[in-house]
Backbone bond lengths (Angstrom), bond angles and torsions (degrees), N, CA, C in turn:
res aa  C-N    CA-C-N  psi(-1)  N-CA   C-N-CA  omega(-1)  CA-C   N-CA-C  phi
1 M - - - 1.467 - - 1.582 106.69 -
2 P 1.341 111.78 133.06 1.454 116.59 177.83 1.547 115.75 -52.85
3 A 1.225 115.51 149.96 1.454 119.86 -175.72 1.516 114.17 -80.27
4 S 1.173 120.28 154.64 1.513 127.43 168.65 1.548 112.12 -92.79
5 T 1.356 110.92 164.13 1.463 112.58 172.12 1.474 117.26 -51.12
6 P 1.353 117.62 -51.68 1.447 118.35 173.29 1.600 117.61 -52.34
7 Q 1.332 116.12 -36.74 1.437 121.86 176.22 1.633 111.96 -65.25
8 V 1.289 113.78 -40.95 1.471 120.52 -176.26 1.577 105.96 -70.14
9 L 1.351 119.19 -42.69 1.357 122.89 176.08 1.511 116.02 -60.63
10 R 1.351 116.16 -33.95 1.429 121.43 177.43 1.526 109.82 -72.95
11 D 1.418 112.50 -46.33 1.381 117.36 -179.37 1.511 116.52 -65.61
12 M 1.313 115.52 -31.79 1.515 118.57 -173.55 1.597 107.40 -129.35
13 P 1.331 116.42 73.01 1.543 115.46 -179.84 1.426 115.50 -55.97
14 G 1.267 120.61 138.86 1.573 124.34 -179.95 1.449 113.71 77.84
15 I 1.351 119.65 9.59 1.399 119.66 167.96 1.448 114.15 -61.92
16 A 1.406 116.66 144.43 1.360 124.21 -172.48 1.588 104.52 -77.03
17 H 1.343 114.91 150.31 1.408 120.39 -175.83 1.447 116.64 -61.68
18 G 1.313 120.29 -28.51 1.466 124.55 179.02 1.561 109.99 -86.10
19 E 1.344 116.42 -14.99 1.422 119.07 175.86 1.568 114.45 -86.28
20 V 1.338 114.65 -14.25 1.460 120.11 169.70 1.465 114.95 -56.53
21 S 1.229 114.05 -53.84 1.617 120.19 179.40 1.552 109.22 -57.11
22 A 1.351 108.75 -46.52 1.623 112.30 -175.57 1.601 105.41 -63.33
23 E 1.196 118.64 -40.74 1.509 119.79 176.67 1.509 115.88 -63.16
24 L 1.332 113.26 -42.76 1.471 114.10 174.93 1.421 112.68 -67.86
25 G 1.350 120.34 -31.61 1.399 119.40 175.95 1.494 116.81 -65.85
26 R 1.454 111.82 -36.43 1.603 118.73 175.44 1.529 106.57 -66.56
27 R 1.335 121.85 -38.97 1.457 120.14 177.01 1.408 117.88 -64.76
28 W 1.471 110.27 -34.57 1.461 111.98 178.35 1.468 110.29 -72.34
29 R 1.276 120.14 -44.75 1.423 119.96 175.19 1.439 117.70 -52.81
30 A 1.322 120.37 -31.80 1.441 132.65 -178.23 1.533 113.49 -79.93
31 A 1.403 114.65 -15.26 1.421 117.79 -174.26 1.574 110.65 -76.92
32 D 1.242 116.30 154.43 1.426 119.48 -178.46 1.465 112.28 -79.59
33 A 1.506 110.12 166.88 1.482 110.52 -174.49 1.538 115.28 -65.49
34 A 1.313 115.91 -32.56 1.484 115.99 177.63 1.448 112.61 -59.93
35 T 1.284 118.11 -43.91 1.452 120.36 -177.23 1.463 110.73 -65.35
36 K 1.313 117.94 -42.97 1.524 118.17 170.91 1.390 120.60 -64.65
37 Q 1.350 119.87 -24.24 1.441 129.20 170.16 1.528 110.28 -63.60
38 V 1.274 115.74 -43.27 1.472 120.29 179.99 1.466 107.97 -67.67
39 Y 1.192 120.71 -45.60 1.546 120.02 -179.62 1.570 112.59 -64.70
40 G 1.475 111.24 -34.04 1.515 115.22 -178.52 1.519 108.45 -72.06
41 E 1.393 118.51 -32.60 1.508 118.38 175.91 1.524 111.96 -66.85
42 R 1.370 115.76 -38.22 1.411 123.99 -177.87 1.546 105.92 -66.27
43 A 1.306 121.07 -36.23 1.345 126.09 -177.59 1.475 115.46 -68.70
44 V 1.375 109.50 -35.58 1.395 114.49 -175.03 1.695 106.71 -85.04
45 Q 1.239 117.93 -28.00 1.511 121.03 167.86 1.537 113.86 -64.40
46 D 1.284 111.26 -41.58 1.426 113.76 -178.24 1.560 113.62 -73.81
47 A 1.307 117.52 -24.80 1.515 123.26 -178.18 1.409 101.48 -76.37
48 R 1.302 123.88 -37.91 1.488 128.17 -176.41 1.523 109.22 -69.19
49 R 1.364 114.92 -41.83 1.449 116.89 175.24 1.463 112.54 -65.93
50 A 1.382 119.74 -42.95 1.311 117.47 -173.85 1.542 108.93 -73.38
51 T 1.202 121.07 -34.91 1.501 123.73 171.59 1.402 114.40 -55.56
52 A 1.451 118.50 -44.50 1.452 121.55 173.15 1.391 119.17 -61.98
53 E 1.401 113.11 -42.50 1.447 120.24 174.99 1.616 112.97 -61.74
54 L 1.270 115.69 -40.70 1.474 117.36 179.17 1.514 113.95 -68.62
55 R 1.394 118.80 -34.48 1.432 125.70 174.82 1.529 105.51 -62.97
56 M 1.314 118.00 -53.42 1.506 118.56 177.37 1.511 116.68 -50.79
57 Y 1.351 113.97 -46.39 1.416 126.02 -178.56 1.573 110.14 -62.99
58 R 1.324 115.76 -41.99 1.473 118.64 177.41 1.444 108.85 -68.05
59 A 1.345 118.20 -42.82 1.463 118.63 179.66 1.512 111.86 -58.34
60 Y 1.326 115.44 -38.76 1.499 120.69 176.99 1.547 108.42 -61.16
61 L 1.358 119.93 -44.01 1.394 125.59 -174.37 1.581 107.37 -59.68
62 V 1.415 110.55 -49.98 1.428 116.43 -179.42 1.466 115.06 -65.06
63 H 1.239 117.66 -36.62 1.433 122.62 169.12 1.468 114.34 -60.81
64 Q 1.340 120.30 -35.40 1.424 122.48 170.76 1.505 117.49 -74.68
65 G 1.311 116.18 -3.56 1.339 119.34 179.27 1.592 119.40 89.17
66 L 1.407 110.27 9.64 1.478 115.78 178.61 1.478 114.12 -93.88
67 H 1.272 118.68 153.31 1.413 125.11 179.30 1.572 111.18 -83.10
68 V 1.362 108.13 142.29 1.493 109.93 179.99 1.555 105.83 -137.96
69 C 1.376 116.54 154.79 1.447 122.95 175.99 1.493 110.29 -84.62
70 P 1.363 114.98 148.30 1.445 116.64 175.45 1.498 115.79 -55.59
71 V 1.375 116.16 153.14 1.391 126.57 172.21 1.379 109.03 -90.03
72 R 1.354 118.78 126.62 1.536 126.12 179.84 1.544 104.41 -49.63
73 G 1.375 110.57 131.04 1.413 117.74 171.86 1.646 108.77 95.89
74 E 1.167 118.15 -10.48 1.455 120.20 -176.68 1.597 102.88 -101.98
75 H 1.448 111.73 146.96 1.331 112.45 -175.81 1.518 112.39 -122.83
76 R 1.380 112.91 25.98 1.467 119.06 171.17 1.538 114.24 -72.15
77 E 1.270 114.58 163.42 1.527 114.42 173.69 1.683 105.98 -90.77
78 W 1.328 111.53 114.74 1.385 122.75 175.77 1.568 111.79 -104.53
79 V 1.232 115.40 148.47 1.452 114.69 177.52 1.532 111.44 -88.80
80 W 1.231 121.78 125.08 1.511 129.05 -174.90 1.547 106.11 -78.08
81 Y 1.325 110.94 151.21 1.482 113.80 179.89 1.553 111.99 -67.18
C-alpha cells in the first residue's frame, strides 16, 4: 500500500518538505496494479459522493433564493452571481 505523508516523515526523519511529495510519487509509481486499482475505485466513489453533495447543497441554495454558478458538465440554466 502506498505511504501517506506521516509514514514518509516517520520513515525519513528530517526530509525536506518538498522531498515528501517526490518520495510519495516514487512510492506510488512502485505500487502494484491491484493497489492502484483500489485507490482508483475509491476516487471514483468519492467523486460521485462529492458531486451528489454539491448538487444537494446547490439545490438548497436555490430553494433559499440564493444565486449559484453552474456546475461544470451540467447544462441546466443557473443564475450567475
